[in-house]
C-alpha positions in Angstrom: -16.5 8.1 -30.9 -18.5 8.2 -27.9 -17.1 5.7 -25.4 -19.7 4.9 -22.4 -17.7 4.9 -18.9 -17.2 1.3 -18.0 -18.2 -0.6 -14.5 -15.0 -2.3 -12.9 -14.9 -6.2 -13.4 -15.6 -6.5 -9.9 -19.3 -5.5 -9.2 -21.7 -5.6 -12.0 -24.3 -6.6 -9.3 -24.5 -3.2 -7.6 -24.0 -0.9 -10.7 -27.0 0.3 -12.9 -26.8 0.7 -16.5 -26.8 4.0 -18.0 -30.3 3.4 -19.4 -31.6 3.4 -15.8 -31.5 -0.3 -14.5 -31.9 -0.2 -10.7 -31.3 -2.9 -8.0 -33.8 -5.4 -7.9 -33.5 -5.3 -4.1 -35.0 -2.0 -3.7 -38.1 -3.4 -3.1 -36.9 -5.5 0.0 -35.5 -4.6 3.7 -33.3 -7.3 4.5 -32.9 -8.2 8.1 -29.2 -8.4 9.4 -28.2 -11.9 9.4 -24.3 -11.4 9.3 -22.5 -14.4 10.8 -19.3 -14.5 8.5 -20.0 -17.8 6.4 -20.5 -21.4 6.9 -18.8 -24.4 5.8 -15.9 -26.5 7.2 -12.4 -25.0 7.3 -9.6 -26.3 5.0 -7.0 -27.7 6.6 -3.8 -26.4 4.6 -0.4 -25.8 6.3 1.3 -23.0 5.0 4.2 -23.2 2.4 7.8 -23.5 3.8 9.0 -20.3 5.1 12.3 -20.8 2.8 10.3 -21.2 -0.5 9.4 -18.4 -2.8 5.9 -18.0 -2.7 4.5 -14.3 -3.2 0.7 -14.8 -2.0 1.7 -15.2 1.4 3.8 -11.9 1.9 2.1 -9.3 4.0 3.2 -5.7 4.4 3.1 -3.4 1.2 2.1 -5.5 -2.0 0.8 -4.7 -5.4 3.3 -1.9 -6.6 5.7 -3.4 -4.0 9.5 -2.4 -3.6 11.6 -3.6 -6.5 8.8 -3.5 -9.1 8.8 0.0 -9.9 12.1 1.7 -9.7 13.5 0.7 -13.0 10.6 1.7 -14.9 10.3 5.0 -13.1 14.0 5.8 -13.9 13.1 5.2 -17.7 10.1 7.0 -17.8 10.9 10.1 -15.4 14.3 10.4 -16.0 15.2 8.6 -19.4 17.7 6.4 -17.5 18.5 2.9 -18.5 21.5 0.5 -18.7 23.7 1.1 -21.7 25.1 -2.4 -22.2 23.5 -5.8 -21.7 24.3 -9.5 -21.4 22.9 -11.3 -24.4 21.5 -14.5 -23.5 21.6 -17.6 -25.5 17.9 -17.4 -25.8 15.6 -16.9 -29.0 11.9 -17.3 -28.5 9.1 -17.4 -31.0 7.3 -14.7 -28.8 8.3 -12.9 -26.0 5.4 -11.2 -23.9 5.9 -8.1 -21.8 3.7 -8.3 -18.7 2.0 -11.3 -17.0 -1.4 -10.0 -16.1 -4.6 -11.1 -17.8 -3.9 -9.8 -21.3 -0.2 -11.0 -21.3 -1.0 -14.8 -20.0 -3.8 -14.8 -22.5 -1.5 -13.7 -25.4 0.9 -16.5 -24.6 -2.1 -18.9 -24.4 -3.7 -17.7 -27.8 -0.2 -18.1 -29.5 0.6 -21.2 -28.2 -2.9 -22.5 -29.2 -2.4 -21.4 -32.7 1.2 -22.2 -33.2 1.5 -25.5 -31.3 2.4 -26.6 -27.7 6.4 -26.5 -29.2 6.3 -22.7 -29.7 8.9 -21.2 -27.6 7.5 -18.2 -25.5 8.8 -16.0 -22.8 6.8 -14.1 -20.4 8.6 -11.2 -18.4 7.0 -9.3 -15.6 8.1 -6.8 -13.3 6.3 -7.8 -10.1 7.2 -11.0 -8.1 4.2 -12.7 -8.7 1.9 -13.1 -12.1 -1.8 -12.1 -12.6 -1.0 -8.3 -13.0 -3.9 -6.8 -10.9 -5.3 -10.2 -10.1 -3.3 -10.5 -6.8 -4.0 -13.5 -4.6 -3.8 -12.7 -0.9 -3.2 -16.1 1.4 -3.2 -16.3 5.2 -2.7 -19.1 7.4 -3.8 -19.8 10.9 -4.1 -22.7 13.0 -3.9 -25.1 10.1 -6.4 -23.2 8.1 -6.2 -21.3 4.9 -7.9 -18.2 4.4 -8.0 -16.5 1.0 -8.8 -12.8 -0.2 -8.2 -10.7 -3.2 -5.7 -7.6 -4.0 -7.1 -6.6 -7.1 -9.5 -7.6 -10.0 -12.4 -9.4 -8.3 -14.7 -11.2 -10.4 -16.0 -12.5 -13.8 -18.8 -10.0 -15.1 -21.3 -11.4 -17.4 -19.3 -14.3 -18.7 -22.0 -15.5 -21.0 -21.5 -12.1 -23.0 -17.8 -12.8 -23.7 -16.7 -12.8 -27.2 -16.2 -16.2 -29.1 -12.3 -15.9 -28.1 -12.5 -14.6 -24.6 -15.2 -17.3 -24.1 -13.3 -20.1 -25.7 -10.5 -19.2 -23.6 -12.6 -19.6 -20.4 -14.1 -23.0 -21.6 -10.5 -24.3 -22.4 -9.4 -23.5 -18.7 -12.5 -25.2 -17.3 -14.7 -22.1 -16.7 -17.5 -23.3 -19.0 -21.4 -22.6 -18.5 -21.7 -25.5 -16.2 -18.8 -24.4 -13.7 -20.1 -20.8 -13.9 -23.5 -22.2 -12.6 -21.8 -24.2 -10.0 -19.9 -20.9 -8.8 -23.5 -19.2 -8.2 -24.8 -21.9 -6.1 -21.6 -22.1 -4.0 -21.7 -18.2 -3.3 -23.6 -17.3 -0.2 -26.7 -15.4 -0.7 -25.4 -12.9 1.8 -22.2 -11.6 0.1 -22.7 -8.7 -1.8 -19.2 -8.3 -3.7 -20.4 -11.4 -5.6 -23.5 -9.5 -7.1 -26.0 -11.3 -4.4 -28.3 -7.9 -4.3 -30.3 -9.1 -1.6 -27.2 -9.5 1.0 -27.1 -7.3 4.1 -24.6 -4.3 3.4 -24.6 -1.1 5.6 -23.3 2.2 6.3 -20.9 3.5 9.0 -20.7 7.0 9.6 -19.0 8.8 12.7 -21.1 10.7 15.2 -21.0 12.5 18.5 -21.0 9.5 20.4 -18.9 7.1 18.0 -19.7 5.3 14.8 -23.4 4.9 13.9 -23.8 1.7 11.9 -26.9 1.1 9.7 -27.3 -2.6 8.7 -29.9 -4.2 6.4 -29.5 -3.4 2.8 -27.9 0.0 2.4 -28.1 0.0 -1.4 -31.7 -0.7 -1.1 -32.3 2.3 1.0 -30.4 4.5 -1.4 -32.8 3.4 -4.3 -36.1 4.0 -2.0 -36.4 0.3 -0.9 -39.1 -0.4 1.8 -38.3 1.1 5.2 -35.6 3.6 3.9 -36.9 6.6 5.5 -36.3 5.0 9.0 -32.8 4.1 8.0 -32.1 7.6 7.0 -33.4 9.0 10.0 -30.9 6.8 12.0 -27.9 8.6 10.3 -26.0 11.2 12.6 -27.1 14.1 9.8 -29.2 17.4 10.5 -32.9 16.6 10.2 -32.9 19.1 7.2 -30.4 17.0 5.4 -32.4 13.7 6.2 -35.4 15.5 4.7 -33.6 16.1 1.5 -32.2 12.4 1.3 -35.5 10.9 2.0 -37.1 13.0 -0.8 -34.0 12.2 -3.2 -33.8 8.2 -2.7 -37.5 7.8 -2.7 -38.2 10.0 -5.7 -40.7 12.1 -3.9 -39.7 15.3 -5.9 -38.3 15.7 -9.6 -35.1 17.7 -8.8 -35.0 18.6 -12.5 -38.3 20.1 -12.2 -38.6 23.0 -14.7 -36.5 21.6 -17.2 -38.1 20.2 -20.5 -37.3 16.6 -21.6 -34.7 17.5 -24.0 -33.2 20.1 -21.4 -33.1 17.3 -18.9 -31.3 15.1 -21.1 -28.8 17.6 -22.1 -28.2 18.4 -18.1 -27.6 14.8 -17.2 -25.1 14.7 -20.0 -23.2 17.9 -19.1 -23.3 18.6 -15.5 -21.3 16.5 -12.9 -23.1 14.3 -10.3 -22.0 16.3 -7.3 -22.8 19.6 -8.7 -26.3 18.2 -9.4 -26.7 17.3 -5.8 -25.4 20.7 -4.7 -27.2 22.9 -6.8 -30.3 20.9 -7.7 -30.8 18.5 -4.9 -29.6 20.9 -2.2 -27.5 18.6 -0.2 -24.5 19.9 1.8 -21.0 19.4 0.5 -20.3 17.5 4.0 -23.0 15.0 2.7 -21.3 14.0 -0.5 -19.2 11.4 0.7 -22.3 9.2 1.5 -23.2 9.8 -2.1 -19.9 9.2 -3.8 -18.8 5.9 -1.8 -20.3 3.5 -4.2 -18.9 5.3 -7.6 -15.5 5.7 -6.4 -15.2 1.7 -6.3 -17.6 1.2 -9.4 -15.8 3.7 -11.8 -13.0 5.0 -9.9 -13.9 8.7 -9.9 -15.9 10.9 -7.6 -19.0 12.6 -8.6 -17.1 15.7 -9.7 -15.6 13.9 -12.8 -18.8 12.1 -14.0 -22.0 13.4 -15.3 -25.2 12.6 -13.9 -25.9 10.0 -16.3 -22.5 8.4 -15.7 -22.7 8.6 -12.1 -26.3 7.0 -12.3 -24.8 4.3 -14.7 -22.1 3.3 -12.1 -24.4 2.7 -9.2 -25.2 6.1 -8.0 -28.6 7.0 -6.5 -30.7 9.4 -8.2 -32.8 7.7 -11.0 -36.0 8.1 -9.4 -35.6 11.7 -8.6 -35.6 12.8 -12.1 -39.5 12.9 -12.7 -41.7 10.3 -14.5 -39.1 9.4 -17.0 -36.5 8.3 -14.3 -39.3 6.4 -12.5 -40.3 4.8 -15.6 -36.6 3.7 -16.5 -36.4 2.4 -12.9 -39.3 0.3 -13.3 -38.1 -1.2 -16.6 -34.7 -1.9 -15.0 -36.3 -4.0 -12.1 -38.0 -5.9 -14.7 -34.7 -6.7 -16.8 -32.1 -6.7 -14.2 -32.5 -10.3 -13.1 -31.7 -11.6 -16.5 -28.7 -9.2 -16.9 -27.0 -10.0 -13.4 -24.2 -12.4 -13.9 -21.2 -11.8 -11.5 -19.1 -14.7 -10.3 -16.3 -14.8 -8.1 -13.5 -16.9 -6.8 -12.1 -16.5 -3.0 -9.1 -15.1 -4.5 -11.0 -12.7 -7.1 -9.3 -13.4 -10.8 -6.1 -14.6 -9.4 -7.8 -18.3 -9.9 -8.3 -17.3 -13.5 -4.5 -16.4 -13.8 -3.5 -19.4 -11.8 -5.5 -21.6 -14.3 -3.7 -19.9 -17.4 -0.5 -20.4 -15.8 -1.1 -24.0 -15.1 -2.2 -24.7 -18.8 0.9 -23.0 -19.9 3.4 -24.4 -17.6 1.7 -27.7 -16.3 4.5 -28.4 -13.7 3.7 -25.4 -11.4 0.9 -27.5 -10.1 0.8 -30.9 -11.8 -1.7 -32.5 -9.5 -4.3 -29.6 -10.1 -7.4 -30.7 -11.8 -8.8 -27.5 -12.8 -11.2 -24.8 -11.7 -13.0 -27.3 -9.1 -9.7 -27.1 -7.2 -7.6 -24.2 -8.3 -8.4 -22.1 -5.2 -6.4 -24.5 -3.0 -3.7 -26.2 -5.1 -0.2 -25.6 -4.2 2.0 -23.7 -6.9 5.5 -24.4 -7.2 7.2 -21.0 -8.3 10.5 -22.6 -9.1 8.8 -24.3 -12.0 8.0 -21.1 -13.8 11.2 -20.5 -15.7 13.0 -23.8 -16.5 15.3 -24.2 -19.4 13.4 -27.4 -20.7 10.1 -25.8 -21.2 8.7 -24.3 -24.2 7.0 -21.6 -22.3 8.8 -19.8 -19.5 7.4 -17.1 -17.2 10.2 -15.0 -15.8 9.2 -12.6 -12.8 11.1 -9.6 -11.1 12.1 -8.6 -14.8 11.7 -5.0 -15.8 11.5 -4.4 -19.5 13.3 -1.2 -20.8 13.4 -1.6 -24.5 11.9 -3.5 -27.4 12.8 -3.0 -31.0 12.6 -4.5 -34.2 16.0 -5.4 -35.9 16.3 -5.1 -39.7 12.4 -6.4 -40.0 13.8 -10.0 -39.1 13.7 -10.2 -35.3 12.8 -8.6 -32.1 15.5 -7.7 -29.3 14.1 -7.3 -25.9 16.0 -5.6 -23.3 15.1 -6.1 -19.4 16.6 -5.7 -15.9 16.4 -8.3 -13.4 17.2 -7.7 -10.1 19.7 -5.1 -11.3 21.5 -7.1 -14.0 20.7 -5.9 -17.5 19.9 -8.8 -19.6 18.7 -9.0 -23.4 16.7 -11.8 -25.2 15.5 -12.1 -29.1 12.2 -13.1 -30.4 10.6 -13.4 -33.8 7.7 -11.5 -32.5 6.7 -9.7 -29.0 3.4 -8.6 -27.5 3.5 -5.7 -25.3 0.8 -6.4 -22.4 1.9 -3.8 -20.1 0.8 -0.1 -19.3 0.4 2.0 -22.5 2.2 5.1 -21.0 5.2 3.2 -20.7 5.2 1.7 -24.4 6.7 5.0 -26.1 9.6 4.6 -23.7 10.0 1.0 -24.5 9.8 1.7 -28.5 11.0 5.4 -29.0 10.8 4.8 -32.6 7.1 4.6 -32.8 5.4 7.4 -34.8 4.8 10.3 -32.7 1.0 10.3 -33.3 1.0 6.6 -32.0 3.0 7.7 -29.1 0.5 10.5 -28.2 -2.4 8.0 -28.3 -0.4 5.5 -25.9 -0.1 8.6 -23.5 -3.5 9.8 -23.5 -5.3 7.7 -20.9 -4.5 7.6 -17.1 -5.0 4.4 -15.0 -7.4 4.6 -11.9 -5.3 4.1 -8.6 -6.8 2.1 -5.8 -5.6 0.2 -2.6 -7.1 -3.0 -1.5 -6.3 -4.2 2.2 -6.7 -7.5 3.7 -6.5 -7.8 7.5 -6.1 -11.1 9.2 -8.0 -11.1 12.7 -8.0 -13.4 15.4 -11.7 -14.3 15.0 -14.7 -12.7 13.5 -16.8 -12.2 16.8 -16.7 -8.7 16.7 -17.2 -8.0 12.9 -20.2 -10.4 13.4 -21.9 -8.1 15.5 -22.3 -5.5 13.0 -25.4 -6.6 11.2 -24.1 -6.7 7.5 -21.3 -8.6 5.9 -20.1 -5.4 4.1 -20.1 -1.5 5.2 -19.6 1.4 3.1 -17.6 3.9 5.2 -17.7 7.2 3.2 -15.8 9.5 5.9 -12.9 6.8 6.4 -9.5 6.1 4.6 -11.1 2.8 3.5 -14.4 3.6 2.2 -15.7 0.1 1.8 -15.1 -2.6 4.5 -16.3 -6.3 4.2 -15.8 -9.9 5.0 -13.4 -11.4 2.7 -14.8 -13.5 -0.2 -16.8 -16.5 1.5 -17.8 -18.5 -1.4 -16.7 -22.3 -1.5 -15.3 -22.1 -5.1 -12.3 -23.7 -6.4 -12.2 -26.2 -3.4 -12.1 -23.7 -0.7 -13.9 -23.4 2.3 -14.5 -20.3 4.4 -14.4 -19.5 8.0 -17.3 -21.4 9.7 -18.4 -18.8 12.0 -17.6 -15.8 14.4 -15.2 -18.2 16.3 -12.9 -18.8 13.5 -10.4 -16.8 12.2 -11.3 -14.5 9.4 -10.0 -11.7 7.0 -11.4 -8.3 6.5 -11.2 -7.0 3.0 -11.1 -3.1 2.7 -11.0 -0.9 -0.2 -9.7 2.7 -0.4 -9.8 5.2 -3.6 -7.5 8.2 -3.2 -9.9 10.4 -5.4 -10.9 13.5 -4.1 -14.8 14.1 -2.8 -15.4 16.9 -0.7 -13.9 19.9 -2.7 -15.4 22.2 -5.4 -15.0 20.7 -8.9 -12.2 23.6 -9.7 -9.6 20.8 -9.5 -8.6 19.9 -13.2 -9.6 17.1 -15.3 -10.1 13.6 -14.4 -7.1 12.6 -15.6 -5.2 15.1 -13.3 -7.2 13.7 -10.4 -6.0 10.5 -11.2 -2.5 11.7 -11.3 -2.9 13.2 -8.0 -4.5 10.0 -6.6 -1.5 8.1 -8.0 0.9 10.3 -6.4 -0.8 10.0 -3.1 -0.4 6.2 -3.2 3.4 6.4 -3.9 3.7 9.0 -1.2 2.2 6.9 1.4 4.3 4.4 3.2 3.1 0.9 4.6 3.3 2.6 8.5 0.6 5.3 7.4 -1.8 2.7 5.7 -1.3 0.5 8.9 -2.2 3.3 11.2 -5.3 4.1 9.2 -6.5 0.4 9.1 -6.1 -0.1 13.0 -8.0 3.0 13.8 -10.6 2.5 11.6 -11.2 -1.0 12.5 -11.0 -0.2 16.1 -13.5 2.7 15.9 -15.7 0.5 13.9 -15.5 -2.7 16.1 -14.3 -1.6 19.4 -17.8 -1.5 21.0 -18.0 -5.1 20.4 -14.8 -6.1 22.3 -12.5 -5.8 19.5 -8.7 -4.9 20.4 -6.4 -4.1 17.2 -3.4 -4.7 19.4 -4.6 -8.1 20.1 -6.8 -9.0 17.5 -4.9 -8.1 14.3 -2.7 -10.7 13.0 -1.2 -9.6 9.7 -2.0 -6.7 7.2 -1.6 -6.8 3.4 -1.8 -3.7 1.5 -2.1 -4.1 -2.2 -1.1 -0.6 -3.5 -2.2 -0.3 -7.4 -1.1 3.0 -8.7 -1.3 2.1 -12.2 -4.9 0.2 -11.7 -8.1 0.4 -14.1 -8.0 1.7 -17.7 -9.0 5.1 -18.6 -12.7 5.0 -19.9 -13.1 8.4 -21.2 -15.3 11.0 -19.5 -18.2 13.1 -21.1 -17.1 16.3 -19.3 -13.4 16.0 -20.4 -13.2 14.3 -23.5 -14.1 14.8 -27.0 -16.4 12.3 -29.1 -13.7 11.3 -31.6 -14.5 9.4 -34.9 -14.5 5.7 -35.1 -11.0 4.6 -35.1 -9.6 7.9 -34.1 -9.9 7.6 -30.2 -6.4 7.6 -28.6 -6.6 4.0 -27.4 -7.3 3.2 -31.1 -4.3 5.3 -32.6 -2.1 3.8 -30.0 -2.6 0.0 -30.4 -1.6 -0.1 -34.0 0.4 -2.9 -35.1 4.1 -1.7 -35.2 6.0 -4.4 -37.3 6.8 -7.4 -35.1 5.6 -5.7 -32.1 1.8 -5.6 -31.1 -0.1 -4.3 -28.1 -2.3 -6.0 -25.8 -3.8 -4.7 -22.7 -7.2 -3.2 -21.2 -5.8 0.1 -22.1 -5.9 -0.9 -25.8 -9.7 -1.4 -25.3 -10.2 1.4 -23.0 -12.3 -1.0 -21.1 -11.2 -2.4 -17.4 -12.8 -5.6 -17.7 -10.9 -8.9 -17.7 -12.4 -10.0 -21.3 -11.4 -6.8 -22.8 -7.7 -8.0 -21.8 -8.7 -11.3 -23.6 -9.9 -9.7 -26.7 -6.8 -7.5 -26.8 -4.8 -10.3 -26.5 -6.5 -12.6 -29.4 -6.2 -9.1 -31.6 -2.7 -8.8 -30.9 -1.7 -12.6 -31.6 -3.6 -12.5 -34.8 -1.7 -9.4 -36.0 1.6 -11.5 -35.3 0.6 -14.6 -36.8 
């Protein structure tokens, strides 16, 4: 089974398809116009400091202290409590995990079985949504939002009937999707606006060199690209190669037949291609890898040329007449294919809509998607005795087993206390690799399938600034910073969606959104498989304390913004680091993974129904997209009903 590597659910607008689709904006040279965003600020007082409200917490978030220790004891050392207090709670369904798949499983089950169905969702984190983390900041009576994980809706018109129906049920129908587009500024690239200004920032002998305009267009040979390449602090010989490569002025696969080219792009790593065929220095690889690190989760050492190009890397025009022809076709069809939509807190708003549908008491006055971004959520309403559906946070499941074919026992630890509930059915909407530890009775072949994939680690940071004056002087709303700890730096989402009003201009406070991938770039490809690199990246994230991330953030922003009057000691008001060591689902790699027969891929074997227990997560689909999470939930609920 050949499984194409997928783009993340946050950035369809920049990636190009494996068929050779390229950026529509390549033919233009956008003038710098970055002045943050427009609109009137939302007057919104922060929640009471004594209230339980995780979105406003700063410091280390994501895999925060208290969320992983119990699971690590189980997975690493086989340790878990020997006795549990059995609660007087029996449910029709217990869902393990309150991320997108878990919330969707609860929703589908309730829709099928009726509103009186008793459902319990258990999650090890202190907030719901899984990777869809909401980061909320307050200053001078204004609320500012950003995201700490899953970012956007990718081509919602192509969702399956089940996933599309769920979206419509929570209010995100075709009309609202169209409204989202209208309410998204043209100058915000992360929401798929291809003409948005975006730059590159590279350290030089006299400080950072920032090139504004439309850097992604430059990488595809857009108008004026030669001038922008010449502005980079690189040797002229390296600039010459980049100009030829970006513009397709040479065929870097010259001498190969058409079939040999096809074999080459499917069997050689992108970075090896850049070194051996293109002739770039290894020191230049970070510039070429920055985009694919965050679109695929891998560096160019573990993606074939075709996979890298399919995830946004430059090069389609540098493969002779066939590549140029594919690029031309891509330009014609991209506009109709492009459909990226975003809430100001990313997919956290989708999670909030689902939770409010399941438990209306959390936000009884919320109308729906039109005010979801600013609605107040009462976390004390998540887990009340009288509710048919309950969501219990800070609860790490350590065992799920079927008893005599009649019911399921679910063991979990909530803030140090071992507890047990029973249910008629259970859906495991958690990390695949943990499931064999939860259900050791599973067949060994199924456990092997569940263990195969390794999730992509990543870190998203949000930095609250006193104002946006310095950032507005950079000449772009987003920058690739290939030689820095955080390879992408952007303004926080600036769309007026869900009732949100972003900062009006540079004098208002702002939030800077920063993305870090821990994957290795500037080394040879003698570094193990892609899965090995993912494990190393995960270890690096766990081993890096918040203080180190804070220092990196302060130094990077000072270097980038200092010449425009920025002082990190004065201007940084808060820092939130969203650490996601178990991130996006493993997609299979052409350089590492065989082509399994239909139904025999590890994720297909691993997701088999296990009596009264079913599995629903993006791991089970091998696709790191929100609609895949919904499809997995629909399948699991069908199995159990």
